[in-house]
C-alpha positions as CSV (number, residue, x, y, z in Angstrom):
1,M,-127.9,-22.0,25.1
2,N,-129.2,-22.0,21.5
3,K,-127.4,-24.9,19.7
4,N,-129.5,-24.7,16.5
5,V,-127.7,-25.0,13.1
6,F,-129.2,-24.4,9.7
7,I,-127.4,-25.9,6.7
8,S,-128.6,-25.5,3.1
9,G,-127.5,-28.1,0.6
10,A,-127.2,-30.8,3.3
11,S,-128.2,-33.9,1.5
12,R,-124.8,-34.9,0.2
13,G,-121.1,-34.0,0.0
14,I,-119.8,-31.2,2.1
15,G,-123.2,-30.2,3.4
16,K,-123.9,-33.6,4.7
17,A,-120.5,-33.9,6.4
18,I,-121.1,-30.6,8.1
19,A,-124.5,-31.7,9.3
20,H,-123.2,-35.0,10.7
21,H,-120.3,-33.2,12.4
22,F,-122.6,-30.8,14.2
23,A,-125.1,-33.4,15.1
24,N,-122.4,-35.6,16.6
25,N,-121.4,-32.7,18.8
26,N,-124.9,-32.3,20.2
27,F,-126.2,-29.5,18.0
28,V,-129.7,-29.6,16.5
29,V,-129.3,-29.5,12.8
30,V,-131.9,-28.5,10.2
31,G,-130.5,-29.5,6.8
32,T,-132.2,-28.7,3.6
33,S,-132.2,-29.9,0.0
34,R,-134.3,-28.9,-3.0
35,N,-135.6,-32.5,-3.2
36,E,-137.0,-34.8,-0.5
37,F,-134.1,-36.7,1.3
38,E,-133.2,-38.5,4.5
39,F,-129.9,-38.4,6.3
40,D,-128.1,-41.7,6.2
41,Q,-127.2,-41.3,9.8
42,K,-130.2,-41.6,12.1
43,S,-130.2,-39.1,14.9
44,D,-132.8,-37.0,16.7
45,N,-130.4,-34.1,16.1
46,L,-130.7,-34.3,12.3
47,I,-133.8,-32.8,10.7
48,P,-134.1,-33.1,6.9
49,L,-136.2,-30.5,5.2
50,K,-137.2,-29.9,1.6
51,L,-136.5,-26.3,0.6
52,D,-136.0,-24.3,-2.5
53,V,-133.6,-21.5,-1.4
54,T,-134.4,-19.5,-4.5
55,S,-138.1,-19.2,-3.5
56,R,-138.5,-16.3,-1.0
57,D,-142.0,-17.6,-0.3
58,D,-140.7,-21.0,0.6
59,V,-137.9,-19.5,2.8
60,A,-140.5,-17.3,4.6
61,D,-142.7,-20.4,5.3
62,C,-139.6,-22.2,6.5
63,F,-138.8,-19.4,8.9
64,E,-142.3,-19.4,10.4
65,M,-142.2,-23.2,10.9
66,L,-138.8,-23.1,12.6
67,K,-139.9,-20.2,14.8
68,S,-142.9,-22.1,16.0
69,K,-140.7,-25.0,17.0
70,D,-138.0,-22.9,18.6
71,L,-135.5,-23.9,16.0
72,L,-134.3,-20.6,14.6
73,P,-130.5,-20.9,14.1
74,K,-127.7,-19.4,15.9
75,I,-125.4,-20.8,13.2
76,L,-126.3,-20.4,9.5
77,I,-124.2,-22.4,6.9
78,N,-125.0,-21.3,3.3
79,N,-123.8,-24.3,1.4
80,A,-126.4,-24.9,-1.3
81,G,-124.9,-24.7,-4.8
82,I,-125.2,-26.0,-8.3
83,T,-123.0,-26.1,-11.4
84,S,-124.1,-25.8,-15.0
85,D,-120.7,-25.8,-16.8
86,Q,-120.3,-24.6,-20.3
87,I,-117.8,-22.5,-22.2
88,F,-119.0,-18.9,-22.3
89,L,-119.9,-18.7,-26.0
90,R,-122.2,-21.7,-25.6
91,M,-123.6,-20.8,-22.2
92,K,-127.4,-20.4,-22.2
93,N,-129.2,-17.7,-20.3
94,E,-130.8,-20.3,-18.1
95,D,-127.3,-21.8,-17.3
96,W,-126.3,-18.4,-15.9
97,D,-129.6,-17.6,-14.2
98,N,-130.0,-20.9,-12.4
99,V,-126.5,-20.9,-11.0
100,I,-126.7,-17.3,-9.8
101,N,-130.2,-17.8,-8.3
102,T,-129.1,-20.8,-6.3
103,N,-125.5,-19.9,-5.4
104,L,-125.9,-16.2,-4.7
105,N,-129.6,-15.3,-4.4
106,G,-130.1,-18.3,-2.2
107,V,-127.5,-17.0,0.3
108,F,-129.2,-13.6,0.3
109,N,-132.6,-15.1,0.9
110,L,-131.5,-17.2,3.9
111,S,-129.2,-14.7,5.4
112,K,-131.8,-11.9,5.2
113,I,-134.6,-13.8,6.9
114,F,-132.4,-15.3,9.7
115,V,-130.2,-12.4,10.6
116,K,-132.9,-10.4,12.3
117,N,-133.3,-13.0,15.0
118,M,-129.5,-13.2,15.4
119,I,-129.5,-9.4,15.9
120,K,-132.3,-9.8,18.5
121,Q,-130.3,-12.5,20.3
122,K,-127.1,-10.4,20.0
123,E,-125.2,-13.5,18.8
124,G,-124.7,-15.4,15.6
125,R,-122.4,-17.1,13.1
126,I,-122.9,-17.0,9.3
127,I,-120.6,-19.1,7.2
128,N,-120.8,-19.1,3.4
129,I,-119.3,-21.9,1.4
130,S,-117.6,-20.5,-1.7
131,S,-115.1,-22.2,-3.9
132,I,-111.5,-21.9,-5.1
133,S,-113.1,-21.2,-8.5
134,G,-114.3,-17.9,-7.1
135,L,-110.8,-16.9,-6.3
136,M,-108.8,-18.2,-9.3
137,G,-111.5,-18.7,-12.0
138,N,-112.0,-21.9,-14.0
139,P,-112.6,-22.3,-17.7
140,G,-116.2,-23.4,-18.4
141,Q,-117.4,-22.0,-15.1
142,V,-117.9,-18.3,-15.7
143,N,-121.3,-18.6,-14.1
144,Y,-120.2,-20.7,-11.1
145,S,-117.0,-18.7,-10.5
146,S,-118.9,-15.4,-10.7
147,S,-121.5,-16.6,-8.1
148,K,-118.8,-17.8,-5.7
149,A,-116.6,-14.7,-6.1
150,A,-119.6,-12.6,-5.2
151,L,-119.9,-14.4,-1.9
152,N,-116.5,-13.0,-0.9
153,G,-117.8,-9.4,-1.3
154,F,-121.1,-10.4,0.3
155,T,-119.2,-11.8,3.3
156,K,-116.9,-8.8,3.9
157,S,-119.7,-6.2,3.6
158,L,-122.1,-8.1,5.8
159,A,-119.4,-8.7,8.4
160,K,-118.8,-5.0,8.7
161,E,-122.5,-4.3,9.2
162,L,-123.0,-7.0,11.8
163,G,-119.8,-7.0,13.8
164,S,-121.1,-4.6,16.4
165,R,-124.0,-7.0,17.0
166,N,-121.7,-9.9,18.0
167,I,-122.3,-11.7,14.7
168,T,-119.4,-13.0,12.6
169,V,-119.6,-13.6,8.9
170,N,-117.0,-15.7,7.2
171,C,-116.5,-17.5,3.9
172,I,-114.8,-20.8,3.2
173,A,-113.4,-21.6,-0.3
174,P,-112.8,-25.3,-0.7
175,G,-110.5,-26.6,-3.4
176,Y,-110.8,-30.0,-4.9
177,I,-112.7,-32.1,-2.4
178,E,-113.8,-35.7,-2.9
179,T,-117.5,-35.2,-3.6
180,D,-120.0,-35.9,-6.4
181,M,-118.9,-32.6,-8.0
182,T,-115.4,-33.9,-8.5
183,S,-116.3,-37.5,-9.3
184,Y,-116.2,-36.7,-13.0
185,I,-112.4,-36.3,-13.0
186,D,-110.7,-39.2,-14.7
187,E,-107.4,-40.7,-13.6
188,N,-105.2,-38.8,-16.1
189,Q,-106.9,-35.5,-15.1
190,K,-106.5,-36.4,-11.5
191,K,-102.8,-37.1,-11.8
192,K,-102.2,-33.7,-13.5
193,L,-104.3,-32.0,-10.9
194,L,-102.4,-33.5,-8.0
195,E,-99.2,-32.2,-9.4
196,T,-100.5,-28.7,-8.8
197,I,-101.6,-29.4,-5.2
198,P,-98.6,-29.2,-2.7
199,L,-100.2,-31.8,-0.4
200,K,-100.6,-34.2,-3.4
201,R,-104.2,-35.3,-2.5
202,L,-107.8,-34.2,-2.8
203,G,-109.4,-32.9,0.3
204,K,-112.2,-34.6,2.2
205,S,-115.6,-33.2,3.1
206,E,-114.7,-33.7,6.8
207,D,-111.8,-31.3,6.4
208,V,-114.3,-28.6,5.5
209,A,-116.7,-29.6,8.2
210,K,-113.9,-29.2,10.9
211,L,-113.1,-25.7,9.6
212,V,-116.8,-24.8,9.7
213,S,-117.0,-26.1,13.2
214,F,-114.1,-24.0,14.3
215,L,-115.4,-20.8,12.7
216,S,-118.7,-21.4,14.5
217,S,-117.1,-21.8,17.9
218,N,-116.3,-19.3,20.6
219,E,-112.6,-19.8,19.8
220,A,-113.2,-18.0,16.5
221,S,-115.1,-15.1,18.0
222,Y,-112.5,-12.6,16.8
223,I,-112.5,-13.8,13.2
224,T,-114.9,-12.1,10.7
225,G,-115.0,-11.0,7.1
226,Q,-112.5,-13.6,6.0
227,T,-112.4,-15.9,3.1
228,I,-110.3,-19.0,4.0
229,S,-109.1,-21.4,1.4
230,I,-109.0,-25.1,2.2
231,D,-107.3,-26.5,-0.9
232,G,-104.1,-28.3,0.0
233,G,-102.1,-25.3,-1.0
234,L,-103.4,-25.1,-4.5
235,L,-103.9,-21.3,-4.4
236,M,-101.2,-19.3,-2.7
237,Y,-101.0,-15.5,-3.1
């Protein structure tokens, strides 16, 4: 049985937690980052790879390399993402372009090249990591929120196309998770933030990893086209 997993943006935070979770459950994980990196957990099941998901040439080369090593994924986790926060009136063109290219075009590039093999195998899981910002918006994040909101539509449309091929496509929208991206929050901001979260705490990367694991499993074979918030109750509607 193919137990290969591909995770973009796996060098830290949520992506790294997902990679470790799968590796610890005997999956072979190819994890990527734009820069050279090593996993801090040594395992034959963890394969670090430098990859720019915005470069279609790089993605094509990656595909051929994985194919030659029988590592094409059954499970694709589109997690790579960047922020370049700025209020809209001061947002530079490159702030918009860079975020859209990584957070949205990168998902297109990876999904497009790997989905053909999933169709051939008549099996697959695609999970896109969005954000609560894509559902509720966030001042100073017009670019980031737009890129993540777009993943929700991408997920629904692709799920409808691939459902008959036994491939599910789902989206996860994390809220405030303890990662480098939230480390900038000072104690006063954190206190105010926690007042808006019913569970009164930030989430952990492992919380997201467990949800990804479930959606990748046979137990979730009848779930597709969904965007699932994991946010401690922050967004309820």
